[in-house]
C-alpha positions in Angstrom: 76.7 91.5 93.0 76.0 95.1 94.1 76.5 97.8 91.5 79.2 100.1 92.2 78.5 103.6 91.7 81.2 105.9 90.3 81.6 109.6 90.6 83.2 111.1 87.5 86.4 113.0 88.5 88.0 115.9 86.7 91.7 116.3 87.1 93.5 119.5 85.9 97.2 120.1 86.1 98.5 123.7 87.0 102.1 122.9 87.5 104.4 120.4 86.5 107.7 121.5 88.3 108.8 124.1 90.7 109.3 127.4 88.7 106.6 126.5 86.3 104.4 129.2 84.7 102.2 130.7 87.6 99.4 131.7 85.0 98.5 128.2 84.0 96.0 127.5 86.9 93.4 130.3 86.1 92.4 128.8 82.8 92.3 125.3 84.2 90.1 126.1 87.1 87.7 127.8 85.0 87.5 124.9 82.7 86.9 122.5 85.9 84.2 124.9 87.1 82.4 125.0 83.8 82.4 121.2 83.4 81.3 120.7 86.5 78.4 122.9 86.1 77.5 121.1 83.0 77.4 117.9 84.5 76.4 118.0 88.0 78.0 115.3 90.1 81.4 115.4 89.0 84.1 116.2 91.2 87.1 118.5 90.2 91.0 118.5 91.4 93.6 121.0 90.6 97.1 119.3 90.8 100.1 121.3 91.3 103.3 119.3 91.1 106.2 121.2 92.2 108.5 118.8 93.9 111.8 117.0 92.6 115.1 115.8 94.3 116.8 119.0 93.6 113.9 121.2 94.9 113.7 119.0 98.0 117.3 119.7 98.8 117.0 123.6 98.1 114.0 123.5 100.4 116.0 121.8 103.2 118.6 124.8 102.8 116.0 127.4 103.1 114.4 125.6 106.0 117.6 125.4 107.9 118.2 129.2 107.3 114.4 129.9 108.5 112.4 127.4 110.2 109.2 128.9 108.8 110.4 128.3 105.0 111.3 125.4 103.3 108.0 125.3 101.2 107.5 126.1 97.4 108.9 129.5 96.8 106.2 130.4 94.4 103.3 129.5 96.6 101.8 132.6 96.6 102.0 133.3 92.9 100.7 129.9 91.9 97.7 129.6 94.5 96.6 133.3 95.5 95.0 133.8 92.1 92.9 130.8 92.3 92.1 129.9 95.7 88.9 131.9 95.9 87.5 130.4 92.8 88.6 126.6 94.0 87.1 127.2 97.5 83.7 128.8 95.9 83.2 126.0 93.5 84.4 123.0 95.4 87.5 122.1 93.4 90.0 120.4 95.5 93.6 121.1 95.4 96.2 118.4 95.6 100.1 119.6 96.0 103.3 119.0 97.3 103.8 122.5 97.8 105.2 121.7 101.3 108.5 120.3 100.2 110.8 120.3 103.2 108.2 122.1 105.3 104.6 120.8 104.7 103.6 122.1 107.9 104.8 125.6 107.5 103.2 125.5 103.9 99.6 124.8 105.4 100.0 127.7 107.8 101.0 129.8 105.0 98.0 128.8 102.9 95.7 129.3 105.9 97.0 132.9 106.4 96.6 133.5 102.8 93.0 132.4 102.8 92.5 134.7 105.7 94.1 137.6 104.1 91.6 137.0 101.2 88.6 137.1 103.3 88.0 133.5 102.5 86.7 130.7 104.6 89.6 128.8 106.1 90.3 125.5 103.8 90.6 122.2 105.2 94.3 121.1 104.6 95.7 117.5 105.1 99.5 117.4 105.4 101.5 114.2 104.4 104.8 114.2 106.4 107.5 111.8 107.8 109.3 111.1 104.5 112.2 113.4 105.6 115.0 110.7 106.7 117.8 113.4 107.1 117.8 113.9 110.6 120.2 112.4 113.3 117.5 109.8 114.2 117.7 108.3 110.9 121.6 108.1 110.7 121.6 104.4 111.6 119.3 103.3 108.6 121.2 105.6 106.2 124.4 104.0 107.6 123.0 100.6 107.1 122.0 101.2 103.2 125.2 103.2 102.5 127.7 101.7 104.5 131.4 103.2 104.6 130.3 105.6 101.6 128.3 107.7 104.1 131.4 108.3 106.1 132.4 111.1 103.7 129.0 112.5 102.9 127.4 116.0 103.9 123.7 115.2 103.9 121.5 117.9 103.0 118.4 116.0 102.1 117.2 112.4 102.3 113.6 111.5 101.7 111.7 108.1 101.7 109.6 107.5 98.7 106.7 105.6 100.0 104.5 105.6 97.0 100.8 106.7 96.6 
């Protein structure tokens, strides 16, 4: 049997909900950087959990009003203070900042990095969970039946797991 090599991972949480305190990420990032420096080979990840059903619906409403909106409203306050340190030290950021508009959130983060004079970060976007559009009406109708006739759908998202 071939031995499996393992790479230690450090995971720090910077937000647990949309509207969480915006000053939490700084100390977490510094701790991740220090621990990685003390034990070379470790990889660090900073998690921002900012999404829930209610925040998705609110984000959809913002996106309808402005096609470049619909992502986490505190994105700048949460990420700007730590983005440079994370990029400098290889701390990966995992978030659901995108809410109803992950592509716009990615563009916003790229602009933020540019404004800060940082190298442009590589950003992966996961999408296609939004099933509130007209093309998904037959699927929703099949699931909800007659109950759908009286609904005004603001947001409908498919949970696909991870």
